ZADO-1210 file (C-alpha; in nm, 4 decimals, padded with zeros to 6 digits):
<atoms>
<atom x="04.8130" y="-00.7325" z="03.2603" code="MET" pos="1"/>
<atom x="05.0356" y="-00.7998" z="02.9668" code="SER" pos="2"/>
<atom x="05.0467" y="-00.6128" z="02.6438" code="TRP" pos="3"/>
<atom x="04.9004" y="-00.9064" z="02.4549" code="SER" pos="4"/>
<atom x="04.6043" y="-00.9135" z="02.6920" code="GLY" pos="5"/>
<atom x="04.5490" y="-00.5443" z="02.6391" code="HIS" pos="6"/>
<atom x="04.5546" y="-00.5842" z="02.2638" code="SER" pos="7"/>
<atom x="04.2979" y="-00.8615" z="02.2837" code="SER" pos="8"/>
<atom x="04.0699" y="-00.6353" z="02.4907" code="GLN" pos="9"/>
<atom x="04.1068" y="-00.3602" z="02.2286" code="VAL" pos="10"/>
<atom x="04.0339" y="-00.6148" z="01.9584" code="ALA" pos="11"/>
<atom x="03.7217" y="-00.7283" z="02.1479" code="ASN" pos="12"/>
<atom x="03.6035" y="-00.3683" z="02.1773" code="ARG" pos="13"/>
<atom x="03.6669" y="-00.3150" z="01.8072" code="ALA" pos="14"/>
<atom x="03.4693" y="-00.6295" z="01.7317" code="ASP" pos="15"/>
<atom x="03.1865" y="-00.5112" z="01.9541" code="LEU" pos="16"/>
<atom x="03.1795" y="-00.1718" z="01.7894" code="SER" pos="17"/>
<atom x="03.1931" y="-00.3456" z="01.4510" code="GLY" pos="18"/>
<atom x="02.8979" y="-00.5625" z="01.5511" code="VAL" pos="19"/>
<atom x="02.7138" y="-00.2586" z="01.6837" code="ALA" pos="20"/>
<atom x="02.7894" y="-00.0717" z="01.3618" code="TYR" pos="21"/>
<atom x="02.6641" y="-00.3652" z="01.1561" code="ALA" pos="22"/>
<atom x="02.3480" y="-00.3750" z="01.3692" code="ASP" pos="23"/>
<atom x="02.3039" y="-00.0018" z="01.3174" code="LEU" pos="24"/>
<atom x="02.3420" y="-00.0415" z="00.9421" code="LEU" pos="25"/>
<atom x="02.0985" y="-00.3322" z="00.9443" code="GLU" pos="26"/>
<atom x="01.8429" y="-00.1258" z="01.1363" code="GLN" pos="27"/>
<atom x="01.8861" y="00.1665" z="00.8958" code="GLN" pos="28"/>
<atom x="01.8352" y="-00.0681" z="00.6024" code="ASN" pos="29"/>
<atom x="01.5195" y="-00.2084" z="00.7600" code="GLN" pos="30"/>
<atom x="01.3875" y="00.1438" z="00.8223" code="ASP" pos="31"/>
<atom x="01.4566" y="00.2415" z="00.4630" code="ARG" pos="32"/>
<atom x="01.2944" y="-00.0768" z="00.3344" code="ILE" pos="33"/>
<atom x="00.9820" y="-00.0028" z="00.5395" code="GLN" pos="34"/>
<atom x="00.9732" y="00.3573" z="00.4135" code="ALA" pos="35"/>
<atom x="01.0173" y="00.2394" z="00.0556" code="LEU" pos="36"/>
<atom x="00.7499" y="-00.0259" z="00.1036" code="SER" pos="37"/>
<atom x="00.5086" y="00.2405" z="00.2263" code="GLY" pos="38"/>
<atom x="00.5822" y="00.4589" z="-00.0753" code="LYS" pos="39"/>
<atom x="00.5392" y="00.1671" z="-00.3153" code="VAL" pos="40"/>
<atom x="00.2076" y="00.0823" z="-00.1496" code="GLY" pos="41"/>
<atom x="00.0914" y="00.4426" z="-00.1845" code="ALA" pos="42"/>
<atom x="00.1914" y="00.4452" z="-00.5516" code="MET" pos="43"/>
<atom x="00.0068" y="00.1170" z="-00.6074" code="LYS" pos="44"/>
<atom x="-00.3068" y="00.2621" z="-00.4488" code="GLU" pos="45"/>
<atom x="-00.2746" y="00.5739" z="-00.6638" code="LEU" pos="46"/>
<atom x="-00.2352" y="00.3620" z="-00.9778" code="ALA" pos="47"/>
<atom x="-00.5480" y="00.1643" z="-00.8861" code="ILE" pos="48"/>
<atom x="-00.7438" y="00.4868" z="-00.8346" code="GLN" pos="49"/>
<atom x="-00.6203" y="00.6255" z="-01.1679" code="ILE" pos="50"/>
<atom x="-00.7252" y="00.3022" z="-01.3406" code="ASN" pos="51"/>
<atom x="-01.0735" y="00.3199" z="-01.1871" code="GLU" pos="52"/>
<atom x="-01.1076" y="00.6842" z="-01.2956" code="GLU" pos="53"/>
<atom x="-00.9992" y="00.6010" z="-01.6510" code="VAL" pos="54"/>
<atom x="-01.2543" y="00.3189" z="-01.6697" code="ILE" pos="55"/>
<atom x="-01.5280" y="00.5524" z="-01.5426" code="THR" pos="56"/>
<atom x="-01.4320" y="00.8270" z="-01.7880" code="GLN" pos="57"/>
<atom x="-01.4242" y="00.5797" z="-02.0788" code="ASN" pos="58"/>
<atom x="-01.7751" y="00.4612" z="-01.9937" code="ARG" pos="59"/>
<atom x="-01.8929" y="00.8205" z="-01.9734" code="PHE" pos="60"/>
<atom x="-01.7321" y="00.9105" z="-02.3067" code="LEU" pos="61"/>
<atom x="-01.8717" y="00.6014" z="-02.4787" code="ASP" pos="62"/>
<atom x="-02.2224" y="00.6782" z="-02.3536" code="GLN" pos="63"/>
<atom x="-02.1970" y="01.0486" z="-02.4409" code="ASP" pos="64"/>
<atom x="-02.0579" y="00.9780" z="-02.7871" code="LEU" pos="65"/>
<atom x="-02.3239" y="00.7197" z="-02.8690" code="SER" pos="66"/>
<atom x="-02.5960" y="00.9595" z="-02.7496" code="ASP" pos="67"/>
<atom x="-02.4535" y="01.2393" z="-02.9654" code="SER" pos="68"/>
<atom x="-02.4309" y="01.0143" z="-03.2692" code="MET" pos="69"/>
<atom x="-02.7870" y="00.8932" z="-03.2164" code="GLY" pos="70"/>
<atom x="-02.9167" y="01.2505" z="-03.1988" code="ARG" pos="71"/>
<atom x="-02.7180" y="01.3498" z="-03.5070" code="THR" pos="72"/>
<atom x="-02.8471" y="01.0549" z="-03.7082" code="VAL" pos="73"/>
<atom x="-03.2048" y="01.1347" z="-03.6031" code="GLU" pos="74"/>
<atom x="-03.1630" y="01.5004" z="-03.7011" code="GLN" pos="75"/>
<atom x="-03.0240" y="01.3972" z="-04.0377" code="LEU" pos="76"/>
<atom x="-03.3202" y="01.1635" z="-04.0964" code="ARG" pos="77"/>
<atom x="-03.5640" y="01.4422" z="-04.0106" code="ASN" pos="78"/>
<atom x="-03.3840" y="01.6780" z="-04.2476" code="SER" pos="79"/>
<atom x="-03.3975" y="01.4224" z="-04.5267" code="MET" pos="80"/>
<atom x="-03.7722" y="01.3702" z="-04.4730" code="ARG" pos="81"/>
<atom x="-03.8303" y="01.7437" z="-04.4900" code="LYS" pos="82"/>
<atom x="-03.6194" y="01.7663" z="-04.8049" code="LEU" pos="83"/>
<atom x="-03.8214" y="01.4872" z="-04.9659" code="GLU" pos="84"/>
<atom x="-04.1405" y="01.6761" z="-04.8813" code="GLN" pos="85"/>
<atom x="-03.9985" y="01.9930" z="-05.0357" code="LEU" pos="86"/>
<atom x="-03.8977" y="01.8139" z="-05.3545" code="VAL" pos="87"/>
<atom x="-04.2437" y="01.6564" z="-05.3826" code="ARG" pos="88"/>
<atom x="-04.4129" y="01.9926" z="-05.3384" code="SER" pos="89"/>
<atom x="-04.2530" y="02.1133" z="-05.6624" code="GLY" pos="90"/>
<atom x="-04.1915" y="02.4707" z="-05.5443" code="SER" pos="91"/>
<atom x="-03.8641" y="02.6228" z="-05.6674" code="SER" pos="92"/>
<atom x="-03.8302" y="02.8201" z="-05.3441" code="TYR" pos="93"/>
<atom x="-03.8818" y="02.5038" z="-05.1471" code="ALA" pos="94"/>
<atom x="-03.6086" y="02.3293" z="-05.3475" code="LEU" pos="95"/>
<atom x="-03.3713" y="02.6205" z="-05.2866" code="CYS" pos="96"/>
<atom x="-03.4446" y="02.6107" z="-04.9142" code="TYR" pos="97"/>
<atom x="-03.3899" y="02.2371" z="-04.9166" code="GLY" pos="98"/>
<atom x="-03.0479" y="02.2709" z="-05.0777" code="VAL" pos="99"/>
<atom x="-02.9555" y="02.5414" z="-04.8271" code="LEU" pos="100"/>
<atom x="-03.0772" y="02.3154" z="-04.5486" code="GLY" pos="101"/>
<atom x="-02.8580" y="02.0289" z="-04.6682" code="ILE" pos="102"/>
<atom x="-02.5582" y="02.2594" z="-04.6914" code="VAL" pos="103"/>
<atom x="-02.6371" y="02.3840" z="-04.3408" code="GLY" pos="104"/>
<atom x="-02.6556" y="02.0282" z="-04.2074" code="VAL" pos="105"/>
<atom x="-02.3239" y="01.9449" z="-04.3718" code="LEU" pos="106"/>
<atom x="-02.1606" y="02.2511" z="-04.2141" code="PHE" pos="107"/>
<atom x="-02.3118" y="02.1536" z="-03.8805" code="LEU" pos="108"/>
<atom x="-02.1747" y="01.8005" z="-03.9085" code="LEU" pos="109"/>
<atom x="-01.8359" y="01.9375" z="-04.0097" code="HIS" pos="110"/>
<atom x="-01.8395" y="02.1685" z="-03.7073" code="TRP" pos="111"/>
<atom x="-01.9518" y="01.8935" z="-03.4673" code="LEU" pos="112"/>
<atom x="-01.7028" y="01.6342" z="-03.5906" code="PHE" pos="113"/>
<atom x="-01.3825" y="01.8072" z="-03.7005" code="PRO" pos="114"/>
<atom x="-01.0887" y="01.5944" z="-03.8085" code="ARG" pos="115"/>
</atoms>
């Protein structure tokens, strides 16, 4: 075997190890891509769940807020009817209680709906 033949065998081995190394790198890249794909899929699923929860909470808040406003408006109407009755009765005590009632309702509204 000549020296040139030996060098070509070494070169072939180097090429084979280079090919094997490239295959190893390719496999590692594929593994990392699969791992990353799994993580992206999990994040997508989490984002979808968060979106569904936000939609549910918004519906709940809208319903709760409209119910609260409806009750508050009804209470204010009842208070105004009672105040009208007190004013019609002509009693000075009744008028004083009516004014205090209005002030109380205003404080209540201020407490329920702060800025």
